[in-house]
N, C-alpha and C positions, 0 to 999 in steps of 0.2 A: 660408381657406388656399389656395383655388384648386385647380386640377387638377394633380396631381403630375407632375413630370418629374425623377426623381432617380436617381442612380447610387450603388450600394453596392459598395465594393471588398471582394472576398472573398479575393483572392490577388494578391501583387505581386512575388513572387520570379521569378528566371529559372529555368534548367533544374533546379536543385537546391533543394528546399525547406529551410528552416531551422527552428529551434525557434520563431522569431517570425514567419516569412514563409512563405506558401503559394504554390504555382505559380498562374499566371494564372487568374482567374475573376472575373466581375463580374455584378451583377444590375441591370438597368435597369427602372424602373417608369415607364411612360408611361400616364397616365390609368387606373391600376389594371390595365394589361396588363403582365405580368412576363416579361422576356426575359433568359435566362441567356446570357452571352457568354463563351465558352471554359469549360472544365471540367477544370482540373488536379486533381491528387491533393488530397484533403482538402476538396473543394468541399462535400460533404455536411455535414461538421463545421462549416464556416463558415456554411452556410445556417442550421443550428440555432443557432449562437452569435448570429446576427443576427436570430433569431426570424422567419425567412422560411419559410412553409409550402411544402413541396415541390410540393404539388398545385396551387398557383397558377401554376406555371411551365408554360406550354403551348408555348413556342418556345425552342429552344436553337440558338445560332449558334457554330460551330466554325471558327476562322480557318485552322488548318493542322494537319498530322499529326505534329508534334513532341510527344512525350509530355507535356511540361509544360503542354500546352494541351488535352489531351483524355483523359488516363488516368483521370480521375475519372468519366468518363461511364458506363462499364459499371456501376460501383457505384451510381451514381445511378439508372440505369434499373432495376437490380435492386431497389433500395429502393422505388421507385415501384410496382413489381410486388408486393412483399411488403406494402406499405401499402394494396393493393387498388385502385389507380388503374384507372379505366375509360375516362376521356376520352382522346381522341387526343393524341399528342405530335408536334410538328413539329420536325425537326432539319434545319438548313441547313448544308451541309458541302462540303468539297472532295472530289474523287474518291478512293474507297478506304475511306472511313469505314464505310459500310454493310457492306462485306465483313468488316471487322475485327470489328464488333459481331455480325454474323451467325455468324461462326465461334465466338465465345465462347458465344453462346446455344446453338448446335448441340452443342458439346462438353460444356456443362453440363446439357443436356437441359431447357432452360428455354423455355417458351412463355409469353410475356408476356400479362398479362390485358388489355392495352390495345394499340391499334394505334399504330405509329410511321409517320408520313409523312415519307419521306426527300426532301429537296430539294437535289440536287447542283448547286452553282453553278459557273459557268465561271471559269477562271483566266486567261483571255487578254483579257478586256475587262469593263468595268463593266456591271452589270445590276441591275435591281430584282428582289429575291428575296422580298420580303414587302410586302404592302399591305393595309390595311383602311380603314375610314371615317375613321380618325384619323391614321394613321401610314404612312410609306413607308420601307422599308429598302433601301439600295443598297450593293453591294460597293465596296470601295476596293482598287485594285490595289497590291500592295506588292512589295518587292524582297528576297526571302529565299533561303535555300539550297534550299528546296523550295517548291512552289506554296503561296502564302499570300495571304490578303486580309484587309482590315479591313472595317468595317461603318459606314455612315452612317445614323443614325436621324434622321428629320426629320418633324416634325408637318406635316400638311396645313394649308392656310390655314383659319383659324377663322372662323366666321360672326360677324356683328355681333350684339351682345347687345341684345335689345329691352327697353326700359323699359315694362312693361305699364301702369303708371299713366299715362304720357305718351301711350301709344297710345290709351287710353280718352279722355283729354282732347282729343286731336286727332281722335278718331273715325276712326281708320285702319281701312279695310276689312280683313277677314280675308284676302282675296285678295291683299293687298299685303305680307303677312308675309315671304314668300320674297324679295321685292325688297329689303326692309329688311335681311334677314340677309345679302344679297349686297352690301350697301353702297350700294344704289340709293335714290333718293328714292321716297316713296310718293305715290299719287294718290288723293285722296278721291273719294267718289261724285259730288260736284258739280264735279269737275275740278280742285280746288285741289291744288297740289303741296305736299307736306309734306317738308321737308328731312330727310334721314336723321339728321343730328346732332340734330334736334329730338326724336327719339323712340327713339334708341339710346344706349347707354353706350360705344360704340366696339367694338373687337374685340381679342382677345388676339393677340399676335405669335407666329408659329410658332417653336418652339424646336428645337434640333438638337444631336446628340451624335455625334462621330466617334471610332471605336475603331481605332487603328492598331497592330496586333499587331506581331510580329517583322518588322523590316525594316532594311535598310541605308539610310543617308541617301540620299533620292531626291527631287529637287525636283518630280518628276511628281506627288507626293502633294499638293503645295501647292494646285493647282487643284481637286483632289477634295475638299478640306476647307475651302475658302475661306469665311471669315466665320462658321464654326460657333460656337455658344455655348460648347461645351465640347469640347476635344480631348484624348483620351488618346493619348500617343505613347510607345513604348518608349524607355528611356534606360538601356541595360544597363551602359555604362561611362562613366568620366570621359574627357575629351578627350585626356589624356595617353596613353590606350590606343587612340587612333584606329586604328592599324594592326590591332590585335586586333579592333576593331569591324568593320573592313572585311573581314577574313578570315572572321569568323563571321557576316557579314551582319547586324550589329546597328548600333545608333545610339548616339552619345554624348549626354550630357545637354546639352552645348552645341549639338549639331546639332538635338536635339529642340526646344530653345528657338528656334532659327533657323527651323525649319518653322513654328512657331506665329506668330512675328513676320511672316514673309513671307506667311502665309496670312491674317493679320489676324483671328485668332480672339479670343474674349473671355477665355477661361481655358484654361490648359494643365495637364494632369495627366501626370506622368511615373511610369513603373513598369518592371517586368521587371528588377529590380535584380540585378546579379551578387552572388553570395554573398561576394565579397571585401570588400564594403562593409557593415560592421556598423552604422555610423552613416550616415545618408542626407543629412545637411545639406550635405555637400560637393557632392553631385549636384544638390541643389536650388539651391544658390548658383550653381553653374556654369550651369544652365539659365536662371536669372534674369539672367545677364549679357546674354542675348539677349532674354528675354521676362519682364518683371517679374511678370506675373500667372500664376505657376507654383505648383503645389502638388504634394505627394507623394501618390501613389495608394497609401495604406497601408491595411492590413486594418482593417475595421470602420468606416471613415469613409464617410459618405454625403454626396455633393455634390448640391445642389439647384439647378435652374434655375427660378427663380420666374417666375410669369406676369407679363408686361408688356403693358400695354394701349395701343393707339392711342386717345387721348382725343379725343372729339368736342366741338365747341363747344356750350355750353348756350344754348338759344334759349327 
């Protein structure tokens, strides 16, 4: 099956939840690292419905401080406490969120069983806010009524996969393993050069996901999400409500499709749907006028980005 890179939609509604749609929340699994992206009301319910263990989430990213993107956070933090969590939790957030949570903890007389590490990100320029040996996360500057950013998740370059059987056949020294993993040729003890493609299976191509939360149509976003495998972009309104979208600093489905087309992404997901739309096909069809590879970010659907390999010649 390969290493997972998959996104599960927990909430797709805009400011007001409905009986079928919850406010924004998503869960991204990258190599069994679980990242919660926004945390609207009902996120806990959706995590349970999708059989996602709360304790596996160690990193939470909040795009901005409109309630439909974070009002589920306090409840989730409380549940983690009641479930006996001990491991640290990292929260990446705009200015002000820590104060909001601290006030609630203070007035409820709650001292959490686990530490929270708060990572306040800047709102005036892009920055890397998370990095490990596998993944890097960078903010995406957006254009909303209050400070708001998206998040770009990108795998780091993967090493070349060594074929152990061929390594033995070619008698490649152990000291040359790192060179092979880096895509270089190996050198045998007698000085013979062993081509990388003779003893490796190639390497997996790095995958990427861009989450563009609430934003007015802004072409500055295009360069920030150029060429990503999967782009989520809000599409609150149909284009016949363009003026309403501009006033509220939101995007139409047609505009979301245009961003995807101009950015050359591989697939687009649209979400953050206004409650005025009971059926979503008209939003989907409008986005597809600009970008055919568009899907609806509906609750309970998991979108996978499969591994793709650069295949080496067989020698």
